[in-house]
C-alpha positions as a printed Julia matrix, in Angstrom:
118×3 Matrix{Float64}:
 39.17   -9.14  247.03
 35.41   -8.51  247.0
 33.56   -7.91  243.73
 30.31   -5.99  243.5
 28.13   -5.94  240.4
 25.15   -3.72  239.7
 22.84   -3.8   236.73
 20.62   -0.75  236.23
 17.96   -1.75  233.71
 16.09    0.85  231.68
 12.91    0.49  229.68
 13.04    1.24  225.96
 11.2     4.5   226.65
 13.79    5.48  229.25
 16.54    4.66  226.75
 14.91    7.07  224.26
 14.79    9.7   227.03
 18.45    9.06  227.84
 19.53    9.46  224.21
 17.54   12.7   223.76
 18.94   14.1   227.03
 22.53   13.11  226.18
 22.25   15.05  222.93
 22.15   18.29  225.0
 25.75   17.75  226.11
 26.94   15.97  222.95
 25.01   17.53  220.01
 26.79   15.45  217.36
 26.24   12.13  219.15
 23.36   11.16  216.84
 22.12   12.43  213.47
 19.58   15.27  213.58
 16.09   14.36  214.75
 14.23   13.43  217.89
 14.51    9.89  219.23
 10.94    8.59  219.3
 11.55    4.88  219.78
 14.15    2.21  220.48
 14.34   -1.52  219.93
 16.92   -4.06  221.1
 17.07   -6.65  218.29
 20.18   -8.38  219.65
 22.88   -8.11  222.32
 25.26   -6.03  220.18
 23.2    -3.03  219.0
 20.03   -1.02  219.4
 17.76    0.22  216.63
 16.75    3.85  217.1
 13.84    5.56  215.39
 14.48    9.25  214.71
 11.75   11.68  213.73
 13.27   14.03  211.15
 11.83   16.92  209.2
 11.51   16.15  205.51
 12.75   19.11  203.47
 10.8    18.82  200.17
  7.45   19.03  201.95
  7.0    21.82  204.47
  6.53   20.56  208.04
  6.34   16.92  206.97
  7.99   14.45  209.34
  9.4    11.05  208.56
 10.97    8.27  210.59
 14.55    7.25  210.05
 15.95    4.11  211.68
 19.61    3.97  212.66
 21.63    1.37  214.52
 23.87    2.15  217.47
 26.45   -0.31  218.78
 26.35   -1.32  222.43
 29.58    0.43  223.57
 28.22    3.8   222.38
 25.35    3.52  224.88
 27.54    3.67  227.99
 27.88    7.46  228.25
 24.15    8.21  227.72
 23.24    5.58  230.33
 25.67    7.1   232.86
 24.27   10.56  232.13
 20.7     9.24  232.6
 21.61    7.83  236.03
 23.22   11.1   237.1
 20.22   13.15  235.95
 17.81   10.85  237.79
 19.89   10.72  241.01
 20.76    7.04  240.69
 23.93    6.6   242.74
 26.94    5.29  240.83
 30.38    4.57  242.31
 33.05    6.79  240.75
 35.66    4.03  240.73
 33.43    1.36  239.2
 33.97    0.09  235.67
 30.85    0.96  233.71
 29.63   -0.54  230.46
 26.41   -0.86  228.48
 24.71   -4.22  228.42
 21.88   -5.43  226.18
 20.21   -8.49  227.6
 16.79  -10.05  227.03
 15.69   -7.09  224.91
 16.46   -4.52  227.61
 19.24   -1.9   227.86
 21.21   -1.75  231.1
 24.2    -0.06  232.67
 26.53   -2.68  234.15
 28.75   -1.48  237.01
 31.64   -3.56  238.32
 33.36   -2.49  241.53
 36.36   -4.17  243.07
 37.06   -3.54  246.76
 39.8    -4.74  249.04
 38.94   -6.96  251.98
 39.01   -5.23  255.34
 40.48   -8.27  257.09
 42.55  -11.01  255.62
 41.96  -14.46  257.11
 44.69  -16.98  256.45
């Protein structure tokens, strides 16, 4: 059995783009507001800065920081790759990965050997 691994690494700006784009197909994925920044404080979650309109003052904007756990990033990362024509195998197991302060889509593909040598 042959194993193939791919790691598609995004910048923090690209992660913000991915989250904003994913909201078009999943409107309730994040609270209301535009994602204006992301940070990767550890390997389990990302911190997301949302720009939200502040109701008491007309047209005033404020930043709200929320945390999103790593597994919830998988679908937006897949969607980002599809939108940007990054080829992904359909059969591969896909998961989000946060490593060295960078978000990534990790793809694991298992293939059968063409010839078996005994």
